[in-house]
SEZA-252648 format. One line per field, with one value per residue (C-alpha): x, y, z; residue in one letter. Coordinates in pm, 1 decimal, m for minus. Each point is the difference from the previous one (the first is absolute). Last residue first. Layout:
N
px = c(X, ...)
py = c(Y, ...)
pz = c(Z, ...)
res = c(a, ...)
REM end
This chain:
338
px = c(m2634.4, m101.4, 136.3, m187.4, m356.2, 63.4, 86.0, 365.4, 103.8, 110.2, 212.4, 177.4, 61.5, 156.7, 215.0, 125.1, 108.8, 190.9, 150.0, 108.3, 184.7, 150.9, 119.6, 174.1, 368.6, m8.6, m198.0, 209.9, 162.7, m326.4, m292.1, m261.0, m229.1, m279.6, m339.2, m308.6, m245.7, m366.2, m112.1, m310.6, m146.6, m229.9, 194.0, 112.7, 184.4, m80.9, 286.7, m33.0, 316.0, 182.2, 308.2, 373.4, 183.7, 347.0, 27.6, 182.5, 16.0, 286.9, 18.9, 373.6, 149.9, 308.5, 348.5, 261.3, 369.7, 119.2, 293.9, 261.2, 290.2, 133.5, 363.4, m79.1, m256.4, 286.5, m25.9, m324.9, m120.9, 156.2, m49.8, m377.6, m11.9, 221.4, m194.8, m336.1, 136.5, 151.7, m326.6, m198.5, 248.9, m21.1, m379.1, m185.9, m282.5, m370.2, m52.0, m338.3, 110.6, m279.4, 187.1, 362.7, 119.9, 335.4, 190.6, 152.3, 221.7, m150.0, 241.1, m37.9, m40.0, m245.4, m45.9, 243.6, m138.4, 222.1, m183.9, 24.6, m328.8, m81.3, 301.1, 224.7, m146.3, 206.2, m85.5, 224.7, 168.4, 225.9, 263.9, m216.9, 47.2, m183.9, m154.0, m353.7, m46.5, m306.9, m137.9, m2783.8, 310.2, 45.4, 308.2, 13.7, 153.5, m280.4, 70.1, m242.1, 32.5, m65.9, 199.5, 305.3, m28.5, 16.5, 278.7, 211.6, m56.1, 75.9, 330.9, 88.9, m55.1, 193.4, 318.7, 99.6, m214.1, 255.0, m178.8, 226.9, m95.0, 140.9, 292.2, 94.5, 294.7, m30.8, 224.7, 127.1, 341.4, 134.9, 344.9, m90.5, 253.4, m56.3, m377.7, 37.9, 248.4, m221.4, m281.7, m293.8, m337.0, m237.5, m265.2, m25.7, m352.3, m149.1, m367.8, m64.5, 306.0, m45.5, m257.6, 192.6, 307.7, 321.0, 293.3, m197.7, 21.4, 377.1, 11.1, 343.1, 249.9, m242.1, m5.7, m254.6, 151.6, m42.8, m148.8, m187.2, m247.4, m116.5, m284.5, 65.9, m304.1, 218.3, 217.2, m286.6, m229.0, 85.7, m176.1, 123.4, 81.6, m341.5, m169.6, 229.6, m106.6, m366.5, 71.0, 197.4, m281.2, m269.4, 210.7, 60.3, m362.0, m123.8, 239.0, m112.3, m368.1, 46.5, 195.8, m291.5, m89.0, 317.0, 355.1, 353.2, 176.8, 181.5, 186.3, m68.5, 281.9, m80.5, 254.5, m127.5, 292.6, m249.5, 100.6, m265.0, m273.3, 24.6, m140.4, 145.4, 206.3, m320.2, m300.8, m106.0, m320.2, m225.1, m322.6, m5.5, m302.7, m155.7, m276.0, m240.8, m76.9, 103.5, m74.6, 206.9, 249.8, 302.3, m23.4, m45.3, 330.1, 169.9, m140.4, 86.0, 359.6, 27.6, m142.8, 214.3, 321.4, m56.2, m255.1, m261.3, m379.4, m149.7, m322.4, m256.7, m269.2, m196.0, m198.2, m350.7, m59.6, m346.4, m233.8, 238.3, 40.2, 28.2, 267.0, m106.1, 168.5, m231.1, 95.3, 279.4, 34.2, m82.6, m19.1, m239.9, 64.0, m101.4, 174.2, m155.9, 10.9, 78.4, m226.4, m241.7, 210.4, 230.7, 320.9, 318.3, 209.7, 310.0, 314.1, 236.7, 377.8, 226.3)
py = c(519.1, 191.0, m256.6, m279.9, 133.7, 135.1, m343.4, m4.0, 160.5, 329.0, m184.7, m183.9, 327.0, 150.6, m313.2, 50.2, 359.5, m103.1, m281.0, 241.7, 216.4, m285.8, m192.1, 306.6, m61.0, m378.2, m17.5, 251.7, m212.2, m48.9, 92.0, m179.2, m119.6, 87.0, m120.8, 4.5, m281.3, m64.0, m342.9, m140.8, m345.1, m59.2, m302.7, 197.2, 238.4, 355.9, 225.7, 337.5, 208.0, 244.8, 200.7, 24.3, m69.9, 152.6, 199.8, m95.8, m366.7, m198.7, m320.0, m15.3, m340.1, m88.2, m126.6, m58.5, m59.1, m80.5, 38.1, 177.4, 87.2, 351.9, 72.6, 145.9, 220.1, 235.5, 143.7, 186.1, 183.6, m215.3, m305.2, 52.9, 18.8, m308.1, m210.3, 83.7, m78.9, m331.1, m103.6, 85.8, m203.9, m292.9, m14.1, m109.1, m249.8, 87.6, 116.9, 172.9, 303.8, 223.7, 314.8, m19.6, 244.0, m109.1, 79.1, 8.7, m57.3, m75.6, 18.7, m240.7, m2.3, 278.0, 127.6, 189.9, 117.7, 25.4, 109.8, 9.5, 17.6, 362.3, 234.2, m99.3, m82.8, m42.5, m103.6, 94.0, m227.1, m235.1, m138.7, m302.2, m150.0, m333.7, m23.5, m61.5, 10.5, 132.8, m63.4, m979.4, m255.4, 89.0, m172.0, m106.1, 103.9, 109.0, 251.9, 123.6, 322.6, m4.4, 305.9, m211.9, m135.0, 345.2, 130.5, m308.4, 34.2, 372.9, m54.4, m296.0, 226.5, 294.0, m186.6, m137.0, 284.9, 268.5, 332.8, 297.4, 356.3, 324.8, 236.9, 179.3, 117.0, 125.9, m21.0, 143.6, 1.7, m333.1, m118.1, m137.6, 221.9, 298.2, m11.0, m23.6, 289.6, 217.6, m56.3, m218.4, 166.4, m50.1, m225.9, m27.5, 30.9, m229.9, 17.4, 313.3, m58.7, m374.7, 0.7, 270.0, m223.4, 182.8, m198.4, m52.5, 362.3, 23.4, m292.8, m84.9, m9.5, m153.7, m62.7, m85.6, m7.8, m146.5, m2.3, m279.9, 0.4, m339.5, m252.9, m375.3, m82.4, m146.0, 312.0, 251.3, m179.2, 228.7, 281.6, 309.7, m195.6, m169.0, 342.8, 110.4, m302.6, 101.0, 370.5, m84.3, m222.0, 260.9, 264.8, m223.7, m115.2, 358.1, 133.5, m264.9, 64.4, 373.7, m57.4, m208.4, m364.9, m117.7, 50.2, m135.7, 113.2, 271.2, m269.2, m4.2, m2.7, m163.8, m281.5, m357.2, m183.8, m262.5, m365.0, m110.3, 189.2, m242.2, m272.1, m341.4, 145.6, 97.5, m183.6, m150.1, m187.5, 260.6, 30.8, 250.7, m11.2, 287.1, m70.4, 242.1, m48.3, 347.2, 272.4, 37.3, 284.2, m129.4, m353.9, 148.1, 186.1, m328.8, m166.2, 290.1, 0.6, m375.4, 20.5, 295.4, m149.4, m332.9, m243.6, m10.5, m32.5, 179.4, m151.4, 187.6, m135.6, 286.3, 4.1, 141.2, 126.5, m14.4, 191.3, 283.1, 121.2, 374.7, 246.3, 352.8, 259.7, m60.3, m369.2, m163.6, m377.3, m298.9, m349.7, m295.1, m295.5, m118.2, m217.8, m13.0, m337.0, m49.8, m180.4, 294.0, 244.8, 249.0, m90.8, m1.0, 304.5, m58.1, 209.3, m38.2, m10.7, m54.7)
pz = c(136.5, m311.5, m246.0, 174.7, m13.1, m349.0, m136.6, m111.4, m328.2, 160.3, 254.4, m280.3, m185.2, 312.7, 30.0, m355.9, 70.3, 314.0, m207.8, m274.7, 250.2, 200.9, m309.8, m148.5, 73.5, 5.6, m324.3, m192.7, m271.2, m187.3, 226.5, m214.4, 278.1, 245.9, m123.6, 224.1, m72.4, 88.1, m113.0, m162.9, m52.1, m295.4, m118.4, m304.8, 234.1, 111.1, 104.7, 175.5, m33.6, 228.1, m89.0, 60.9, m324.7, m25.5, m321.4, m321.2, 109.3, 147.6, 202.7, 82.1, m61.1, 202.6, m76.8, 269.7, 35.8, 350.8, 237.6, m211.1, 230.4, m36.2, m82.3, m343.4, 175.9, 85.6, m353.2, 85.2, m313.8, m272.0, 220.5, m12.3, m378.9, m46.2, 250.5, m160.0, m347.9, 117.2, 162.4, m313.6, m202.7, 242.5, m27.4, 312.2, m46.9, 29.9, m357.7, m38.7, m200.3, m132.7, 105.5, 105.6, 265.6, 139.6, 314.5, 229.7, 300.1, 341.2, 294.4, 291.1, 377.4, 93.6, m353.2, m219.4, m337.7, m309.2, m313.7, m375.8, m191.1, m83.5, 17.8, 288.1, 340.9, 316.6, 356.0, 289.1, 259.3, m201.8, 235.2, 78.6, m347.8, m20.7, m344.2, m128.1, m375.3, m184.0, m290.5, 5.7, 79.5, 365.0, 133.2, 363.6, 328.0, 232.3, 275.7, 267.3, 193.2, 374.5, 100.2, 71.6, m356.7, m161.1, 222.9, m70.6, m374.5, 13.3, 180.9, m224.9, m303.4, 150.6, 86.4, m340.6, m130.2, 79.5, 34.1, m70.9, 86.7, m142.7, 41.7, m319.7, m210.8, m356.3, m305.0, m324.1, m167.3, 128.8, 110.8, 346.7, 181.8, m232.1, 44.0, 377.5, 14.3, m221.1, 248.2, m90.4, m28.9, 291.4, 155.4, 378.0, 143.5, m260.7, m97.6, m209.4, m221.6, m38.1, m280.7, m190.9, m19.5, m87.5, m140.8, m321.3, m111.2, m49.7, m246.7, m140.1, 285.9, 243.6, 372.7, 269.7, 346.9, 344.7, 346.3, 178.2, 286.1, 122.4, m23.9, 16.2, 213.4, 276.2, m5.2, 0.1, 247.6, 294.6, m182.3, m183.1, m316.3, 16.8, 0.6, m281.9, m204.2, 18.6, m54.3, m313.6, m128.5, 68.7, m176.1, m301.7, m34.0, 40.2, m266.1, m249.1, 72.4, m57.7, m321.0, m132.4, m63.6, 170.2, m111.1, 1.6, m317.5, 195.5, 185.8, 368.9, 258.8, 331.9, m15.6, 17.0, m162.5, m116.2, 17.4, 250.2, m187.4, m292.8, 223.9, 90.8, 283.5, 190.3, m144.0, m331.7, m92.8, 154.5, 202.0, 286.3, 230.5, 198.1, 252.1, 166.4, 369.2, 101.9, m258.5, m320.7, m38.5, 189.9, m138.0, m346.3, 35.3, 88.1, m312.8, m228.9, 121.0, m51.1, m351.2, m105.4, 142.0, m167.9, 136.0, m278.1, 5.9, 299.9, 135.4, 210.4, 233.0, 148.8, 323.2, 26.6, 351.6, 145.6, 229.1, 56.3, 358.6, 42.5, 108.7, m90.8, m223.2, m295.1, 0.5, 194.0, m0.9, 214.6, m147.5, m11.6, m227.6, m345.8, m255.9, m346.0, m171.5, m366.8, m248.4, m1.1, m199.0, 178.2, m176.4, 213.7, m79.7, m210.4, 18.5, m293.1, m17.7, m296.2)
res = c(l, k, s, l, a, s, p, l, m, k, m, v, l, k, v, a, h, i, s, t, g, p, a, t, m, v, g, y, g, g, h, g, y, n, h, v, v, k, l, s, r, g, s, d, f, t, l, f, e, e, e, v, r, v, a, p, r, y, p, r, w, g, v, w, e, q, v, v, q, a, d, k, l, s, p, i, l, a, l, c, r, e, w, i, a, m, s, d, y, k, n, t, e, e, i, y, s, d, f, q, r, t, g, g, l, t, i, y, e, f, g, p, v, i, y, m, d, y, d, v, y, y, f, n, k, i, w, p, a, r, v, l, e, e, l, t, k, l, h, r, k, e, i, r, g, g, q, r, t, f, k, d, t, l, y, p, l, y, r, r, c, e, t, l, i, t, t, m, f, t, g, y, k, h, r, y, f, s, l, e, e, e, t, c, s, r, y, e, e, l, i, p, l, l, l, s, n, w, v, i, k, p, y, k, s, s, f, h, f, g, s, i, l, k, v, g, a, s, a, a, d, q, s, n, l, i, s, k, y, f, n, f, s, d, q, l, w, r, r, t, v, e, p, s, d, g, q, f, q, l, g, p, r, f, i, g, a, a, g, d, s, t, t, e, k, l, f, k, d, a, i, i, t, v, t, s, g, p, p, l, a, k, q, l, q, t, a, t, t, l, g, v, v, g, a, g, v, v, c, v, r, a, m, v, e, v, a, s, r, v, l, r, g, a, f, k, h, s, r, s, s, l, h, t, k, h, s, s, h, t, p, t, l, l, t, h, e, m)
REM end
């Protein structure tokens, strides 16, 4: 769960002032003062880190961004995510328009990394694969992906026959592997002057080594095989209101059995890790501002950005861009217009 907190503007906090040049009405003038922002992001998963780096781009020079979290990198749920750009139809924002904007902004964000020299170090690559079903012809098509992907088609009769399914689609999309992406973002954030504080604020998937697997595969709703840079992620489960942190051998056996049924060669794969992660779910992702007043009389401006379920890696850029716009709107007018 990630939140962006703006430092309160009551009298107990100092305001930092300095001179700065900026354009106004087409002419270069010297401003008398510059009000700098101090912003805190709570949470260091993929949404929190993405929000923090987007804030660094949006805020004027001299502003500070701090991340406070009790878990970082491999300790976070994001680290175990397969990270494929493939939204479930249950993913939604406040409106269809907002949902489509988040997805398109996210895809454009990752595509820009893909086309840069940072692609490998950031863990971003193109990946092709299939979605199959022999029971549900409608679920193999994803209306949210249709306007975004350049390659998205029905499977050929030969492909359906080879994989023994009645219905299927083939697509080329983007994969973002968080085992590389989180360290990439963390390094980028700190190099740009970001501050990190590790502390707690009070107020099933298996990894296997199978380098011969090149395509990803989805069957029906919850069976998937997603190859990353070094490992293959097999999944999964979807258990609401479950807070068990330990792996369950029966869930593992079920995942293994379903994946082997589609790709028998996985029987020779080496299991490297079993992993369980909590996905913070709510009916619609929450990206909105809130003004909090406490019993002490102090106040705090907050922008929420959480509830992505299993789609945090995929949609973190889109919702973070939205959240940063809300942050800028909540800042003092003299700052937000700089």
